[in-house]
C-alpha angles and dihedrals in degrees: 000000000000099000146292114318121226115256147097124285122188123185136177100034118142094019133089090263134102106262121230135184136199123201122190111188122212088249091059098257111143128201130179126195128191125193131036097274095046092046091050091051092048094048091052092050100040117098115191113217090004120091117214091180097074130050122226090240092062099047139056126354095343089076094051 
């Protein structure tokens, strides 16, 4: 195993448990949400394979 892959993981939905979610962005940013409302908010904001933490003007060829 080479490491944790970026993505969104949600657990505890549909059961009598408190749901929680982990989101690892491709840039390395990590967020965790606990509770139905917080998990819902995180799942609507999270973009897998698309980083909202950097702007195109500060990365890649646009800087050069």
